[in-house]
N, C-alpha and C positions, 0 to 999 in steps of 0.2 A: 373540471380538470383536477380539482383537489384530490379526488379519489384515485386518479391515475398516479399521482405522485406518491400516495401512500402505498399503492400496490407495487410501485417501482421500488420502494424502500424494502419491501418484503422479498421481491424477486430481483436478484442482481441483473443489471442490464447486459452483462457478459459473464461467461463462466468463471474467469479468474477473480472476479469481484467476490465471489462466494468464498474464496480461499484467503482473503486478506487477513482474516482473524487467525488463520493458521500460520501466518508468516512470522518469522522471528523479528520482523520490523514493525509488527503491529503496535507496540508501545510508542514508537516514533511517529507512526501514522496518526494515531489518536492524539498525540501531543500537538501535532501540526494542526489538526482540525480544531482542537480545543483552543489553541492560540488564535486561530481565525475567528472563532466564536467570541472570544474575550476581547478582541480588538476590532470588532465590527468589520471583519474581512479585510483589515489593513495588512496586506501581504508583506509590506516593507518591515513591519514589526515582528514578523514571524520567520524571517529569512533563515535565522539560525536553526529553527526547527526543521525547515525544509532541507537545509544542507545536511543535517544529521540523518534525516530519513533517506535522502538521496544516497549518502555514503553507505548506509545500511543496505539499501537495495542493491547497490553496486557489489558489495561484498557477498550478499546472498546470491546474486546472479553468477559471480565468479565461482563460488563454491558449487553451484548447480552445474555449471559448465565443466568444472573439474571432475565432479562425480560422473557426469555423462561421458567425459573423455576416457575415464577408467573402465567404462563398460564396453563390452564387445557384443555386437549383434550375432557373432558366430560362435560364442562359447556356451 
């Protein structure tokens, strides 16, 4: 089973996972993961990182929706 986890790390389990590094929220994402690693997965100690990442993703989503709203399928 160890080999399947390493192959999973190379191949994202779903398409959007491949794009996380392209996200403007990537620094917040990696900070959250680093916090979990440093605190032995103690989520309570990383809540601030999670909140910052969640807020970033919310703003990213709102910006994407606004861009899509400004596009027209008929132009």
